[in-house]
N, CA, C and O atoms as CSV, one atom per row, in Angstrom:
chain,resi,resn,atom,element,x,y,z
A,1,MET,N,N,73.011,249.411,-20.353
A,1,MET,CA,C,71.961,249.281,-19.352
A,1,MET,C,C,72.064,250.448,-18.373
A,1,MET,O,O,73.138,250.712,-17.833
A,2,LYS,N,N,70.957,251.143,-18.142
A,2,LYS,CA,C,70.952,252.278,-17.219
A,2,LYS,C,C,70.823,251.783,-15.781
A,2,LYS,O,O,70.148,250.789,-15.512
A,3,SER,N,N,71.474,252.485,-14.870
A,3,SER,CA,C,71.365,252.123,-13.457
A,3,SER,C,C,70.087,252.703,-12.864
A,3,SER,O,O,69.616,253.751,-13.305
A,4,GLN,N,N,69.538,252.042,-11.889
A,4,GLN,CA,C,68.305,252.463,-11.223
A,4,GLN,C,C,68.551,253.677,-10.341
A,4,GLN,O,O,67.802,254.652,-10.415
A,5,ALA,N,N,69.560,253.638,-9.530
A,5,ALA,CA,C,69.955,254.751,-8.658
A,5,ALA,C,C,71.439,254.982,-8.906
A,5,ALA,O,O,72.109,254.154,-9.523
A,6,ALA,N,N,71.940,256.091,-8.429
A,6,ALA,CA,C,73.354,256.398,-8.651
A,6,ALA,C,C,74.232,255.238,-8.202
A,6,ALA,O,O,74.232,254.877,-7.026
A,7,GLY,N,N,74.972,254.661,-9.123
A,7,GLY,CA,C,75.878,253.579,-8.797
A,7,GLY,C,C,75.229,252.219,-8.627
A,7,GLY,O,O,75.906,251.263,-8.248
A,8,SER,N,N,73.941,252.105,-8.895
A,8,SER,CA,C,73.248,250.828,-8.735
A,8,SER,C,C,73.069,250.142,-10.082
A,8,SER,O,O,72.954,250.804,-11.114
A,9,ILE,N,N,73.047,248.831,-10.066
A,9,ILE,CA,C,72.824,248.028,-11.263
A,9,ILE,C,C,71.668,247.085,-10.981
A,9,ILE,O,O,71.626,246.433,-9.937
A,10,ARG,N,N,70.740,247.016,-11.908
A,10,ARG,CA,C,69.586,246.123,-11.770
A,10,ARG,C,C,69.992,244.712,-12.200
A,10,ARG,O,O,70.704,244.539,-13.190
A,11,ALA,N,N,69.537,243.714,-11.454
A,11,ALA,CA,C,69.826,242.318,-11.776
A,11,ALA,C,C,68.554,241.494,-11.646
A,11,ALA,O,O,67.685,241.790,-10.826
A,12,SER,N,N,68.462,240.485,-12.446
A,12,SER,CA,C,67.346,239.546,-12.365
A,12,SER,C,C,67.898,238.241,-11.791
A,12,SER,O,O,68.864,237.683,-12.312
A,13,ILE,N,N,67.273,237.759,-10.709
A,13,ILE,CA,C,67.784,236.577,-10.010
A,13,ILE,C,C,66.661,235.560,-9.855
A,13,ILE,O,O,65.528,235.919,-9.535
A,14,SER,N,N,66.978,234.300,-10.080
A,14,SER,CA,C,66.009,233.221,-9.873
A,14,SER,C,C,66.365,232.475,-8.592
A,14,SER,O,O,67.536,232.209,-8.323
A,15,PHE,N,N,65.334,232.135,-7.796
A,15,PHE,CA,C,65.514,231.390,-6.550
A,15,PHE,C,C,64.685,230.119,-6.595
A,15,PHE,O,O,63.637,230.087,-7.240
A,16,PRO,N,N,65.136,229.076,-5.922
A,16,PRO,CA,C,64.258,227.922,-5.721
A,16,PRO,C,C,63.042,228.390,-4.906
A,16,PRO,O,O,63.168,229.304,-4.091
A,17,PRO,N,N,61.890,227.785,-5.111
A,17,PRO,CA,C,60.668,228.244,-4.435
A,17,PRO,C,C,60.793,228.364,-2.919
A,17,PRO,O,O,60.278,229.321,-2.341
A,18,GLU,N,N,61.459,227.428,-2.268
A,18,GLU,CA,C,61.550,227.465,-0.804
A,18,GLU,C,C,62.390,228.648,-0.319
A,18,GLU,O,O,62.091,229.234,0.722
A,19,ILE,N,N,63.431,228.999,-1.059
A,19,ILE,CA,C,64.257,230.155,-0.687
A,19,ILE,C,C,63.462,231.440,-0.925
A,19,ILE,O,O,63.484,232.348,-0.094
A,20,TYR,N,N,62.770,231.516,-2.047
A,20,TYR,CA,C,61.964,232.697,-2.352
A,20,TYR,C,C,60.910,232.926,-1.271
A,20,TYR,O,O,60.724,234.057,-0.821
A,21,GLU,N,N,60.228,231.882,-0.855
A,21,GLU,CA,C,59.196,232.012,0.181
A,21,GLU,C,C,59.811,232.452,1.508
A,21,GLU,O,O,59.222,233.261,2.224
A,22,THR,N,N,60.975,231.932,1.835
A,22,THR,CA,C,61.662,232.339,3.072
A,22,THR,C,C,62.046,233.810,3.010
A,22,THR,O,O,61.859,234.542,3.982
A,23,LEU,N,N,62.581,234.249,1.872
A,23,LEU,CA,C,62.941,235.658,1.708
A,23,LEU,C,C,61.711,236.559,1.804
A,23,LEU,O,O,61.760,237.616,2.435
A,24,LYS,N,N,60.613,236.144,1.183
A,24,LYS,CA,C,59.372,236.925,1.268
A,24,LYS,C,C,58.901,237.026,2.712
A,24,LYS,O,O,58.444,238.084,3.144
A,25,GLY,N,N,59.010,235.930,3.461
A,25,GLY,CA,C,58.615,235.937,4.873
A,25,GLY,C,C,59.465,236.886,5.697
A,25,GLY,O,O,58.946,237.612,6.545
A,26,ILE,N,N,60.761,236.883,5.454
A,26,ILE,CA,C,61.662,237.791,6.168
A,26,ILE,C,C,61.299,239.236,5.845
A,26,ILE,O,O,61.240,240.081,6.738
A,27,ALA,N,N,61.058,239.516,4.570
A,27,ALA,CA,C,60.700,240.877,4.148
A,27,ALA,C,C,59.408,241.330,4.816
A,27,ALA,O,O,59.312,242.464,5.283
A,28,LYS,N,N,58.425,240.455,4.860
A,28,LYS,CA,C,57.144,240.804,5.485
A,28,LYS,C,C,57.330,241.058,6.980
A,28,LYS,O,O,56.780,242.013,7.527
A,29,GLU,N,N,58.100,240.205,7.628
A,29,GLU,CA,C,58.353,240.350,9.063
A,29,GLU,C,C,59.062,241.666,9.386
A,29,GLU,O,O,58.738,242.325,10.374
A,30,LYS,N,N,60.037,242.049,8.544
A,30,LYS,CA,C,60.805,243.273,8.773
A,30,LYS,C,C,60.128,244.504,8.186
A,30,LYS,O,O,60.568,245.631,8.415
A,31,LYS,N,N,59.046,244.284,7.420
A,31,LYS,CA,C,58.314,245.372,6.754
A,31,LYS,C,C,59.216,246.144,5.788
A,31,LYS,O,O,59.242,247.375,5.775
A,32,VAL,N,N,59.951,245.379,4.984
A,32,VAL,CA,C,60.817,245.929,3.940
A,32,VAL,C,C,60.551,245.150,2.654
A,32,VAL,O,O,59.811,244.166,2.655
A,33,SER,N,N,61.156,245.597,1.566
A,33,SER,CA,C,60.976,244.896,0.296
A,33,SER,C,C,61.840,243.640,0.234
A,33,SER,O,O,62.820,243.500,0.966
A,34,LEU,N,N,61.457,242.745,-0.647
A,34,LEU,CA,C,62.256,241.550,-0.886
A,34,LEU,C,C,63.637,241.960,-1.409
A,34,LEU,O,O,64.643,241.350,-1.047
A,35,ALA,N,N,63.686,242.984,-2.250
A,35,ALA,CA,C,64.969,243.472,-2.774
A,35,ALA,C,C,65.885,243.928,-1.640
A,35,ALA,O,O,67.090,243.674,-1.672
A,36,TRP,N,N,65.313,244.603,-0.634
A,36,TRP,CA,C,66.114,245.065,0.499
A,36,TRP,C,C,66.734,243.863,1.218
A,36,TRP,O,O,67.911,243.887,1.576
A,37,VAL,N,N,65.941,242.825,1.423
A,37,VAL,CA,C,66.432,241.619,2.115
A,37,VAL,C,C,67.582,240.999,1.327
A,37,VAL,O,O,68.598,240.618,1.907
A,38,VAL,N,N,67.427,240.896,0.010
A,38,VAL,CA,C,68.469,240.288,-0.823
A,38,VAL,C,C,69.729,241.143,-0.813
A,38,VAL,O,O,70.834,240.610,-0.713
A,39,ARG,N,N,69.579,242.471,-0.915
A,39,ARG,CA,C,70.760,243.350,-0.861
A,39,ARG,C,C,71.470,243.227,0.481
A,39,ARG,O,O,72.696,243.122,0.526
A,40,GLU,N,N,70.713,243.238,1.571
A,40,GLU,CA,C,71.303,243.111,2.911
A,40,GLU,C,C,72.029,241.776,3.063
A,40,GLU,O,O,73.120,241.717,3.630
A,41,ALA,N,N,71.420,240.710,2.556
A,41,ALA,CA,C,72.056,239.387,2.623
A,41,ALA,C,C,73.366,239.381,1.837
A,41,ALA,O,O,74.356,238.802,2.284
A,42,ALA,N,N,73.374,240.020,0.672
A,42,ALA,CA,C,74.586,240.069,-0.142
A,42,ALA,C,C,75.689,240.848,0.574
A,42,ALA,O,O,76.846,240.428,0.578
A,43,VAL,N,N,75.334,241.972,1.174
A,43,VAL,CA,C,76.325,242.770,1.907
A,43,VAL,C,C,76.896,241.974,3.076
A,43,VAL,O,O,78.106,241.983,3.301
A,44,LEU,N,N,76.036,241.289,3.817
A,44,LEU,CA,C,76.509,240.491,4.955
A,44,LEU,C,C,77.388,239.333,4.497
A,44,LEU,O,O,78.405,239.039,5.124
A,45,TYR,N,N,77.002,238.681,3.417
A,45,TYR,CA,C,77.780,237.556,2.886
A,45,TYR,C,C,79.162,238.029,2.443
A,45,TYR,O,O,80.176,237.432,2.803
A,46,ILE,N,N,79.192,239.099,1.664
A,46,ILE,CA,C,80.475,239.619,1.178
A,46,ILE,C,C,81.314,240.132,2.351
A,46,ILE,O,O,82.529,239.939,2.375
A,47,GLY,N,N,80.673,240.782,3.317
A,47,GLY,CA,C,81.388,241.269,4.497
A,47,GLY,C,C,82.029,240.148,5.292
A,47,GLY,O,O,83.121,240.312,5.837
A,48,ALA,N,N,81.352,239.004,5.361
A,48,ALA,CA,C,81.909,237.854,6.076
A,48,ALA,C,C,83.107,237.272,5.332
A,48,ALA,O,O,84.052,236.781,5.951
A,49,LYS,N,N,83.065,237.328,4.007
A,49,LYS,CA,C,84.162,236.789,3.196
A,49,LYS,C,C,85.306,237.782,3.044
A,49,LYS,O,O,86.461,237.386,2.891
A,50,THR,N,N,84.984,239.075,3.086
A,50,THR,CA,C,85.959,240.133,2.837
A,50,THR,C,C,85.761,241.230,3.878
A,50,THR,O,O,85.024,242.181,3.617
A,51,PRO,N,N,86.385,241.133,5.034
A,51,PRO,CA,C,86.169,242.103,6.104
A,51,PRO,C,C,86.381,243.564,5.708
A,51,PRO,O,O,85.692,244.439,6.233
A,52,LEU,N,N,87.304,243.850,4.806
A,52,LEU,CA,C,87.525,245.238,4.392
A,52,LEU,C,C,86.311,245.787,3.643
A,52,LEU,O,O,86.039,246.986,3.711
A,53,PHE,N,N,85.582,244.934,2.934
A,53,PHE,CA,C,84.360,245.358,2.250
A,53,PHE,C,C,83.335,245.814,3.275
A,53,PHE,O,O,82.690,246.847,3.093
A,54,SER,N,N,83.183,245.060,4.338
A,54,SER,CA,C,82.233,245.406,5.389
A,54,SER,C,C,82.570,246.758,5.995
A,54,SER,O,O,81.679,247.579,6.212
A,55,GLN,N,N,83.834,246.996,6.266
A,55,GLN,CA,C,84.274,248.270,6.833
A,55,GLN,C,C,83.970,249.401,5.859
A,55,GLN,O,O,83.491,250.456,6.274
A,56,LYS,N,N,84.238,249.202,4.582
A,56,LYS,CA,C,83.982,250.225,3.556
A,56,LYS,C,C,82.489,250.548,3.480
A,56,LYS,O,O,82.126,251.718,3.359
A,57,MET,N,N,81.617,249.541,3.547
A,57,MET,CA,C,80.180,249.755,3.465
A,57,MET,C,C,79.698,250.584,4.666
A,57,MET,O,O,78.845,251.456,4.500
A,58,HIS,N,N,80.220,250.332,5.847
A,58,HIS,CA,C,79.830,251.091,7.040
A,58,HIS,C,C,80.298,252.540,6.952
A,58,HIS,O,O,79.612,253.444,7.430
A,59,GLU,N,N,81.455,252.765,6.348
A,59,GLU,CA,C,81.967,254.123,6.192
A,59,GLU,C,C,81.113,254.924,5.220
A,59,GLU,O,O,81.005,256.142,5.360
A,60,GLN,N,N,80.497,254.259,4.230
A,60,GLN,CA,C,79.671,254.946,3.236
A,60,GLN,C,C,78.300,255.304,3.755
A,60,GLN,O,O,77.632,256.149,3.158
A,61,GLN,N,N,77.846,254.702,4.839
A,61,GLN,CA,C,76.502,254.954,5.355
A,61,GLN,C,C,76.437,256.146,6.247
A,61,GLN,O,O,75.366,256.480,6.755
C-alpha cells in the first residue's frame, strides 16, 4: 500500500452515525477537513496516554 504523503498511511474508519455527525460539525466549525479533526483527536488521545509522544510531535512541527 502506497502512502499518501511522506510517512503517512491511509486508513478507512467506520463511526457510529452520531460520532460522525459530531466530527463533521467540529470540522465545519473549525473550517478544516474531517480527516484533520480525526488526526488531531488521535494525536491528543495518544499524547494524553503517552506524554513522550506528545513532546515528540511538538518537536516535529
